[in-house]
SEGU-494578 format. One record per residue (C-alpha): residue in three letters; x, y, z. Coordinates in steps of 0.2 Angstrom, whole numbers, padded with zeros to 4 digits, always signed. Last residue first. Layout:
<atoms>
ALAXYZ/...
</atoms>
This chain:
<atoms>
SER-0154+0209-0144/LEU-0159+0191-0145/ALA-0144+0187-0157/GLU-0132+0195-0145/ARG-0139+0184-0131/TYR-0136+0168-0142/ALA-0118+0174-0147/VAL-0114+0176-0129/GLU-0121+0159-0125/ARG-0112+0151-0139/TYR-0095+0159-0134/THR-0096+0151-0117/VAL-0100+0161-0102/TRP-0090+0164-0086/THR-0094+0168-0068/VAL-0109+0157-0065/PRO-0116+0161-0048/VAL-0112+0149-0034/ARG-0128+0138-0029/PHE-0122+0122-0038/LEU-0105+0124-0028/THR-0115+0123-0012/GLY-0119+0105-0014/VAL-0101+0101-0018/ALA-0095+0110-0003/CYS-0107+0099+0007/LEU-0099+0084-0001/ALA-0082+0090+0004/LEU-0088+0092+0022/LEU-0095+0075+0022/VAL-0079+0067+0015/GLY-0068+0076+0028/LEU-0079+0070+0042/ILE-0079+0052+0036/SER-0060+0053+0033/LEU-0058+0060+0051/THR-0068+0046+0058/MET-0058+0033+0048/GLY-0042+0039+0054/ALA-0047+0041+0072/PRO-0055+0024+0075/VAL-0047+0013+0067/VAL-0036+0020+0053/ALA-0018+0023+0059/THR-0022+0013+0075/TRP-0022-0003+0065/GLY-0004-0002+0060/ASP+0009+0012+0059/ARG+0005+0030+0060/THR+0005+0040+0044/HIS-0014+0039+0043/ILE-0016+0051+0058/PHE-0006+0064+0049/MET-0016+0062+0033/SER-0032+0063+0043/PHE-0026+0080+0050/LEU-0023+0085+0032/GLU-0040+0078+0028/VAL-0048+0089+0041/VAL-0039+0104+0035/LEU-0044+0101+0017/ALA-0063+0098+0021/ALA-0062+0114+0032/VAL-0055+0123+0017/PHE-0069+0117+0006/LEU-0083+0121+0018/VAL-0076+0138+0021/LEU-0075+0142+0002/HIS-0092+0135-0002/ALA-0100+0144+0012/TRP-0092+0160+0006/GLY-0097+0158-0012/VAL-0115+0157-0007/GLY-0118+0175-0013/ALA-0109+0192-0012/ARG-0091+0185-0013/ILE-0095+0175-0028/ALA-0104+0189-0037/ARG-0089+0201-0034/SER-0077+0190-0044/ALA-0058+0193-0045/CYS-0054+0189-0026/PHE-0065+0173-0026/GLU-0058+0168-0043/VAL-0040+0169-0036/ILE-0045+0160-0020/LEU-0054+0147-0030/VAL-0038+0144-0041/ILE-0027+0142-0026/LEU-0040+0131-0018/ALA-0041+0120-0033/LEU-0022+0118-0033/ALA-0022+0114-0014/GLY-0036+0101-0017/PHE-0026+0093-0030/LEU-0011+0090-0018/LEU-0023+0086-0004/GLY-0032+0073-0014/ALA-0015+0066-0020/ALA-0010+0064-0002/ILE-0027+0057+0004/LEU-0026+0044-0010/TRP-0008+0040-0006/GLU-0011+0037+0012/SER-0027+0027+0009/PHE-0019+0016-0003/ASN-0005+0012+0009/LEU-0018+0008+0023/TRP-0026-0004+0010/THR-0010-0012+0007/ILE-0008-0016+0026/THR-0022-0029+0025/ALA-0032-0028+0041/SER-0047-0035+0032/LYS-0063-0026+0037/ALA-0054-0010+0044/TYR-0043-0010+0029/ALA-0058-0011+0017/ILE-0066+0003+0026/ASP-0051+0014+0025/THR-0050+0010+0007/VAL-0068+0016+0004/LEU-0064+0032+0014/ALA-0048+0035+0003/ALA-0059+0033-0012/ILE-0071+0046-0005/PHE-0056+0058-0002/LEU-0050+0055-0020/VAL-0067+0059-0028/VAL-0068+0075-0018/PRO-0050+0079-0022/VAL-0053+0077-0041/PRO-0070+0086-0041/PHE-0063+0103-0039/LEU-0050+0103-0053/LEU-0061+0104-0068/VAL-0074+0117-0061/TYR-0059+0127-0054/ILE-0051+0128-0072/PRO-0068+0133-0079/ALA-0069+0147-0067/THR-0051+0153-0068/VAL-0051+0160-0085/ARG-0068+0170-0085/ALA-0064+0176-0067/VAL-0047+0183-0072/GLY-0055+0192-0087/SER-0066+0201-0075/THR-0083+0207-0083/GLU-0092+0192-0075/VAL-0109+0187-0083/HIS-0121+0183-0069/ARG-0136+0172-0068/VAL-0132+0162-0084/LEU-0145+0148-0085/GLU-0158+0160-0093/ALA-0147+0163-0108/MET-0149+0144-0113/
</atoms>
């Protein structure tokens, strides 16, 4: 189990924010994917309810994304290991996904068919791709916190 921990952060801030970020980060990704699915449903059926679902899903995704971004920036400032490694790519991709989805939200507030087809769906696809790339980089970000069991395990080995 100790070999899974690549970096033990001495900062108390990073120890607190890492688990919070890991809990918050998937929420906007899932909401953006759900918004893309509702965009596709709207493009196939032209039922206005799907457009409303898309608007609410993107708004909720942006809200949770903003919360996750705040936690990520705090952790980014507190941990040298994240700044030195792939953390920059994760930060840039996540911010880019949020910016694209913000523009997607502006497009989705238009009325009718043009709110989704083609610009709204294109921005949703781009935002989902950027968010999924950010997910891919998250697995390469150094672990900045350890659980009690891992600390106890390492102490037992010493």
